[in-house]
Legacy VTK file of the C-alpha trace (Angstrom):
# vtk DataFile Version 3.0
C-alpha trace
ASCII
DATASET POLYDATA
POINTS 68 float
-17.578 -14.431 -19.201
-15.017 -11.714 -19.474
-12.640 -10.254 -16.706
-14.929 -6.946 -16.913
-18.073 -8.972 -16.603
-16.800 -10.583 -13.564
-15.796 -7.023 -12.111
-19.197 -5.702 -12.842
-20.673 -8.689 -10.779
-18.331 -8.082 -8.097
-19.104 -4.322 -7.767
-22.651 -5.051 -7.650
-22.213 -6.884 -4.731
-20.169 -4.342 -2.689
-21.436 -2.073 -0.025
-21.342 1.546 -0.741
-17.878 2.387 1.503
-16.457 -0.657 -0.429
-17.390 0.594 -3.641
-16.241 3.955 -2.991
-12.887 2.447 -1.865
-12.462 0.320 -4.966
-13.609 3.216 -7.169
-10.525 5.271 -5.575
-8.247 2.521 -6.261
-9.452 1.988 -10.023
-9.161 5.594 -10.755
-5.382 5.414 -9.413
-4.728 2.578 -11.615
-6.516 4.235 -14.636
-4.336 7.332 -13.923
-1.030 5.238 -13.525
-0.571 6.425 -9.928
0.568 4.007 -7.054
-1.369 4.244 -3.855
-0.851 3.411 -0.427
-3.263 2.097 2.187
-3.669 4.213 5.343
-1.769 1.489 7.221
0.979 1.525 4.732
1.041 5.245 4.917
1.539 5.008 8.791
4.248 2.568 8.400
6.044 4.865 6.007
5.699 7.721 8.547
6.995 5.520 11.437
9.855 4.951 9.541
10.643 8.461 8.660
10.124 9.196 12.419
12.662 6.254 13.467
15.181 7.890 10.807
14.727 11.376 12.321
15.429 9.891 15.610
18.623 8.449 14.286
17.187 5.010 14.670
18.730 3.030 11.961
21.436 0.669 10.708
23.586 1.327 7.973
24.376 -1.209 5.414
28.075 -1.580 6.458
26.768 -2.202 9.912
24.274 -4.699 8.934
26.893 -6.454 6.981
28.981 -6.816 10.072
26.319 -8.313 12.177
26.759 -12.063 12.805
24.509 -14.310 10.960
21.496 -16.104 12.723
LINES 1 69
68 0 1 2 3 4 5 6 7 8 9 10 11 12 13 14 15 16 17 18 19 20 21 22 23 24 25 26 27 28 29 30 31 32 33 34 35 36 37 38 39 40 41 42 43 44 45 46 47 48 49 50 51 52 53 54 55 56 57 58 59 60 61 62 63 64 65 66 67
């Protein structure tokens, strides 16, 4: 069985909403795009908000922290 044959079999077992997510992902792969999940986007946005509030440590500060 080829990889594509196995992929076809897996797709046939997916529910419609799962198949839609898989299709979106495969389209992004075919287009050469990298995508993030909603949870990953939320983590990025949370990090950006922390930066905007000044909640960060510089590399020099991190290097000065004692090792555990």
